[in-house]
C-alpha positions, -999 to 999 in steps of 0.1 A, spaced: -431 -305 -303 -432 -266 -317 -406 -265 -285 -383 -293 -296 -379 -282 -327 -370 -245 -316 -334 -233 -319 -318 -228 -289 -298 -201 -290 -317 -173 -307 -291 -156 -318 -297 -129 -344 -270 -148 -371 -278 -140 -407 -304 -114 -396 -276 -82 -410 -250 -76 -430 -216 -58 -412 -210 -49 -450 -235 -30 -467 -220 -33 -507 -246 -62 -514 -278 -44 -504 -266 -10 -520 -257 -33 -552 -296 -49 -550 -312 -20 -544 -315 -14 -586 -301 5 -608 -268 24 -601 -243 49 -624 -225 25 -650 -194 34 -627 -208 12 -596 -224 -10 -613 -190 -17 -635 -175 -20 -599 -199 -41 -584 -200 -65 -608 -159 -68 -611 -160 -73 -578 -181 -103 -575 -162 -118 -606 -131 -118 -586 -150 -128 -556 -160 -159 -581 -121 -162 -592 -108 -168 -551 -137 -192 -548 -127 -211 -575 -86 -207 -569 -95 -217 -524 -117 -248 -533 -109 -262 -564 -82 -292 -549 -104 -305 -520 -116 -338 -538 -148 -347 -538 -175 -333 -517 -203 -331 -500 -227 -298 -489 -244 -298 -454 -273 -271 -448 -282 -267 -416 -297 -238 -392 -268 -216 -374 -295 -213 -343 -292 -250 -328 -264 -247 -302 -240 -279 -296 -263 -299 -266 -296 -299 -291 -301 -328 -305 -301 -314 -343 -265 -305 -336 -258 -337 -325 -276 -354 -355 -254 -332 -378 -219 -340 -362 -231 -377 -373 -234 -367 -407 -202 -354 -407 -187 -379 -398 -204 -407 -418 -194 -386 -449 -161 -384 -435 -161 -420 -433 -172 -431 -475 -141 -403 -477 -162 -372 -488 -146 -337 -480 -179 -318 -459 -184 -288 -470 -209 -265 -452 -215 -226 -449 -188 -221 -424 -208 -208 -402 -222 -219 -360 -249 -245 -352 -256 -272 -378 -224 -260 -401 -199 -257 -372 -215 -297 -360 -209 -313 -397 -181 -297 -400 -164 -306 -367 -173 -346 -375 -156 -344 -405 -125 -335 -385 -122 -350 -359 -117 -383 -376 -98 -365 -397 -123 -357 -432 -115 -323 -449 -131 -296 -434 -149 -271 -457 -162 -233 -449 -181 -210 -472 -182 -183 -450 -207 -153 -453 -203 -117 -438 -238 -116 -420 -238 -102 -383 -207 -88 -367 -205 -113 -345 -200 -144 -373 -171 -156 -380 -157 -189 -391 -168 -224 -368 -130 -238 -354 -132 -264 -372 -128 -254 -406 -94 -268 -422 -108 -245 -458 -124 -215 -457 -132 -185 -477 -153 -156 -467 -179 -143 -496 -193 -107 -496 -215 -118 -524 -248 -143 -514 -245 -154 -549 -210 -161 -551 -210 -179 -518 -238 -203 -535 -224 -208 -564 -197 -222 -546 -212 -244 -526 -230 -264 -550 -206 -266 -575 -178 -291 -560 -204 -311 -544 -213 -348 -557 -241 -350 -532 -261 -324 -502 -275 -326 -473 -306 -311 -454 -310 -308 -414 -330 -291 -398 -336 -251 -411 -349 -218 -419 -353 -200 -447 -316 -203 -456 -317 -240 -455 -347 -238 -478 -332 -215 -500 -303 -235 -507 -325 -270 -510 -346 -253 -531 -319 -237 -546 -294 -269 -555 -334 -290 -566 -336 -269 -595 -302 -269 -604 -315 -306 -606 -345 -303 -621 -332 -281 -647 -307 -303 -654 -282 -274 -646 -266 -302 -628 -261 -338 -631 -287 -358 -605 -271 -362 -579 -281 -373 -543 -300 -347 -517 -313 -361 -485 -331 -346 -457 -325 -363 -428 -348 -357 -394 -382 -372 -413 -403 -353 -385 -392 -323 -389 -392 -326 -426 -424 -345 -430 -445 -316 -439 -423 -305 -469 -420 -345 -479 -453 -342 -481 -459 -310 -496 -434 -320 -523 -445 -353 -527 -481 -348 -529 -497 -311 -537 -468 -302 -560 -469 -332 -581 -504 -342 -583 -512 -305 -592 -486 -311 -619 -460 -282 -607 -435 -305 -614 -428 -344 -625 -423 -377 -604 -392 -382 -618 -382 -348 -602 -381 -363 -567 -361 -396 -572 -328 -383 -556 -348 -372 -528 -342 -392 -495 -356 -391 -467 -339 -406 -433 -338 -403 -395 -305 -422 -400 -263 -398 -409 -252 -435 -419 -282 -442 -444 -271 -408 -463 -234 -412 -469 -243 -448 -477 -267 -429 -506 -248 -405 -516 -222 -431 -518 -241 -454 -535 -249 -428 -566 -223 -399 -565 -191 -423 -566 -196 -437 -599 -190 -394 -607 -158 -386 -596 -140 -402 -629 -123 -366 -638 -89 -359 -617 -78 -322 -618 -42 -317 -615 -32 -282 -597 -8 -265 -613 25 -259 -596 38 -227 -624 2 -211 -608 9 -219 -577 -17 -248 -565 -9 -272 -547 -40 -307 -533 -54 -304 -498 -43 -339 -495 
């Protein structure tokens, strides 16, 4: 089993950055001019992200490891998730990199769905996957995570590592603290996620560190179709807001 879930490609995706500005920014107090300069950099990156993704339509964000190659079962699972979400009319947003992110984008694009990527400046070989219609490269992880959450009405987590868990628990915390609505969160790959399910539904609930209600938007499945249907059934009644692009600002709707 250990070999089965091991990544096919043991690349160093995500282990270092070619842009050291964020690392330096997070090292601790600097001069006032340095802090103000980087605060403005964060602000302008947020503005750029808002301008990039404002009219892409209702999204579902897919999380998953970058380390699975195209012949791996989890890559194929991600591809089917992307297809099923596109069939339900959702734009598919990922971290924009390789592995499961690429698989989900590829699946969505194969059916003419909207495929989005929030890329990050990581290793020198990292680049956006070739299946993106709209994408942006981020310097700051905090801004990237904000964008992955802001436009989505559901979230899918496929097998992954620290990054996937960070993104997943970030969303669950936002839901628990009512910072975002109770959007559906689906974990695809029941055997892979079983230890986490036990931790959440038994250990954390029993210890009263979370409430039983905190698990109500979680759904575990092996079926991409079930995942998409679950998200559709909960999220579609929240697509009432229709934001129209403003021609004076040079904005346009993606589709």
